[in-house]
N, C-alpha and C positions, 0 to 999 in steps of 0.2 A: 504493500500500500504506500509506503514511504517513497519508493522509487517512482511510483505512478504520480504521486503528488508533486515530486520534484520535476517530472517531465511537464506536468501541467503548468508549473510556475515558469519554466523556461519558455513556454508557448505564449505567455502573457505579453511578450515583446512583439509578437507577430500580428501587426494590425491588418494583415490581408484577410484574416478570417479565423485562424486557430485561436487567437486571443479571446474572442467572444465565447467560444465553446469552453475554453479552459476556465474562463472567469465563472461561467454558469456552473461548471462542475465543481470548482473549488467552493463556491457558495453553498452548493448542495452538500458537500462533505462537512462544511461547517467548522466548528471549533477544533476538530481534530487536525485540520489543515493549517491552523494558524502558526504553530511553531516552525513548520517548514517554510511557510511563506515569509516569516520574519527573517529566517536564516538566508533565504534566497533573494531577498529584496535588494541588497547592495549590488548584486550582479545584473540587475535589470536596468534598462535604459528608461528614458522619459515615459514612453508609452506604457511600458510594463509597470512602472511605479504608479502612474495614474490609475491603472487598472487595479493594482493592489489596493490602493486607497478605497476604490469602490467596493472591493471584496471585504475589506475591513469594516466598512460602514454597514454592509448587508449582514455580515456575520455578527457584528456588534460584540466582539470579545474584548474585554478591557486589557488583555495582554498585549494588544497591538499599540497601546499608548506610547511606550518608549520608541517604537519604530516610527510612529507618526511625528513625534517630537524631533527625532533625528532628521526627518525629511524637511523640517522647517529651515534647515541649513543647506538645502539643495541649491544648485546653480540655476535651476529652472523656476521661474516665477509662478507658473501654474502649479507645479508640484508643491511649492511652498503654500500657495493659497489653498489648494485642496486639502493639504495636510492640516492646516489650521482649522478649516471648516469641519473636517472630520473629527478633530479633537473636541470641538464644541458640540457637534451633533451626538457624539458618543459620551459626552460628559465625563471625559477622562480626568481622573484626579491628578492634580499637580500640573495641569496644562496652562493655567493662567499666566504664570511668569514666562514660560517659553514663548507663548503666543504674543505676549507684550513685547518681548525682545525682538520677535520677528517683525512686529509692526514698527518698532523703532528703527530696525535695520532698513525697512522700506523708506522711512523718512530720510535716513542718512544717505540712501542711494538716490534721493531726490525723485523718487517715483511719484508722478502726479497723483493726488488723492482720489481722482475719479477713475483711475485705472483699476482693473479687476482685482489685482492682488491686494492693495490696501483696502479696497471695498470689502472683499471677502474676509480679510483679517479683522476689520472693524465689526463685521457681522459676528464673527466667532467670539470676539471679546464681549460683545453685547450678550450673546447667548450664554457665555460663561459667567455672566454677572459682573464683569470687570469694566464695563462701559455702559453709560446710560445715555440714551438719546434725549436731547432737550426738546420737549414738545410744548410750545406755548399754549396758553389756555384756549384761545379761539380755535387753533388747529385741533386741539384735543376734542373740543365740543363738536366741531364739524365732523370729525371722524366717528365719534360716538353716535351722532345722529344718523350716520349712514348705515348703521347696523353691524352686528358682530361678524356677519358673513361677508361683508363688503370687501372687495379686493383693494380698496383705497378710499379716496374721497370723491364725491360727485364732481364731475368736471366743471359744473356751474360755479363751484367754490374755488376754482384753481387760483384766480387772481387774489382772492382774499387770503388764501393760504400763503401765496408768494409774499404778500405784504407782511403777514403775521410773522412768518419765519425771519424775513430780513429785518423787520423792526426789532426782533429779539436776537439780532446778530448771528443768525443761523444761515449758512451758505448752502444753497441748493446746487447739487452737483449735476443731477439729471432727473428726468421724470419718465415714468412708464405709464402707458394708457391701456385700459382694459374695457372690453365690452361684455356685458352680462345679458344673456337671453334666458329663455325659460329652462334650458337644459344644460348650459355650460357657461364658463367664463374663459375668455381667450384674449390674448394680447393683440392690440391693434397698433398700427404704425402711427407714430407722432410726426411732427414736422421734420425730425431728423437734423436739427440744427447742430452743427459741430463747433461748439464754442470752446475756446482754449483760454485759460486764465494764466496770468503771470503770477505764479505762486510766491514770488519774492516780494510782491506788493503788500502794503499794509492790509490787515484783516478787513477793516472797514471798507476799503476800496474794493476788495474781492467780493464782499457781500453785496455791495451796490451793483457791481458789474454782473454778478450772477442774477440779481433781481431783474436787471434790464434784459438780459438774455431770456430769463424765464417769462417775462411779460411778452416778449416777442413770440416765444413758443406758445403762450396761451392764445395769442391772436390767430395762430395757424393750426391749433390742436383740434382733434376730433371732438365734437360736441354731441349732446343728447342725453336724455334721462337715463339711458342704459350705459353711458360712458363714465368711467371712473379714472382717476389719476393717482399715481403713487410717486410722489417726489422722494428723492433720497438727498439728505442734507447732513452737514457736519457742523460741529461746533469748533470754535477756535482751539479748544484743548485737544482736538484731534490732530492738529498740526504741531502742537507743543505739549505732548503728554508729559505727566510727571514721571520722573525717573525713580 
């Protein structure tokens, strides 16, 4: 059985097809496969490591915690991001400080805060209870009024939310739009504005620039009673976290 598991692990790097079957079989084997996967992880390339993270999340064995923490030091940004998110989703004990260090490393590399790696790591820190999103009172009330099952805020309130966040020194990074019909919720395309901020500028300037871009987005965004918006925003402390 061990030899078979080792063969499956080596197939995880092959994105032409074998990786997907190997992934499914390893998930089916479950916790019995975890020690061998941990041992084989350093021999895998980027694709194999990302697939291993998926296996770890599906099997949900806490023994994978140290291996995920080690992946936070990967040379690949997506591997680091996925590892941080897996640590959070699996609620691995002792993950907070390593994930915090991974986020500080992002800032030290001058990775823009709206790129996927810092975004994913902030999500992980929030899930781990190490980061709190600042939600101004009006924004909170409008979300509550939308209902517990809502994918976001009604699009009719988008400009009010933009102002409320900016007035409380919160910087909107981007917004996602959703349409809800009788049977499903699905993503819909927004204006697709590709704004770029000069992250060396003062915080207040960044907030106002993001407000202006968000207003422009609001004028071109999809509208309707069945359309919702989910803005993603950060606080100044996300650029200057405590050490």
